[in-house]
C-alpha positions, 0 to 999 in steps of 0.5 A: 500500499503507497503511503499518500501525503498531502501537500498544501503551499501556495508556492508552485514552484515550492510545491513541484520540488517537494513532489519530486521528493517524495515521489522519490522517496516512495510516496504517493503524492497530492498537491494543493496549491491553497486551501481551500478545498482541502477538507473535500480532497482529505475526505476524499483520498485519505492521506496518511499525512498532511504538509502545510505551509504556514505563510499562505494569503487566502487561509493560514496553514495554522487554520488549516491544522486546527479544523484538521484536528478539531473534526473528528474523523481527521484528528486522527491524521498527522500534520506536519507545518513548514515555515520560514518563521521564527516561531513554527515550533509554537505556531505549530504546538497551539495548533495541534500539529503533529511535527514542523520543520523549519524552512529551509530546510534538506530534503532528506529531512523532509523524508525523515520527519514524515518517516516519523509519523508514518508505519 
């Protein structure tokens, strides 16, 4: 069974780079350029983990995280936030994220962090 990762970020180039890295690491990947329809995507495709950028224009990543963690059907899905914000650790804890990755990060650290939450 493939491990399905949902990526949410407003930077298309960054999403493409993350997607390539995760595909090479053996993950199945779905990317969204914003979080406006993310609940529909989660409900339909049941990701094993969700990675979300904090700083997005329409809906902040930490707000998306709160929605995921407060919804009974999605709260058990691990959420990892990523950001260049120096307060990423506090932001992640406040919204109930399972983990965080500070930007910039090494590509190998991404798969390692995901591996912490997937069986």
